[in-house]
C-alpha positions, 0 to 999 in steps of 0.5 A: 504520516501519509500512507498511499496504497497503489492498487487495481480494482480486481486484486485480492492482495490489494483488498487484504492490504486495505482491510489490514490498514482499516483494521489497524485504524490507519488512514490512507490514500488509494491510487488505482491503476486499472489501465495496463499501460499506466500500471506498467509505467508505475512499476518502472518508476518504482524500481527494479523487480516491481511487477505487482500491486499492491504497492504501499508507500509510507511518507513517500518511501516504498514499503512493498506489497502485502507481505512487506506491509505485515512485516513493516513497522506499521504492524508495531504501532498502537491502534489508538496512536494511529487514529490521530493521523 
């Protein structure tokens, strides 16, 4: 299982998503988009309506932002199970 969090340096919602994943015991990669033009290209590649970070991906599929993360299947896994990934 691969989790990727697209973020920027100053972003409270991004910090909350990363903290939540840490607390649940998930390993994840972080991709930082601090440059505005780079971030705009990322948003366009994500699809219609995406205009904010964090954007979380699970095995290449976009989950969405922080609230979407909390409502995702990742919230239902057992912590000890996650640490094996």
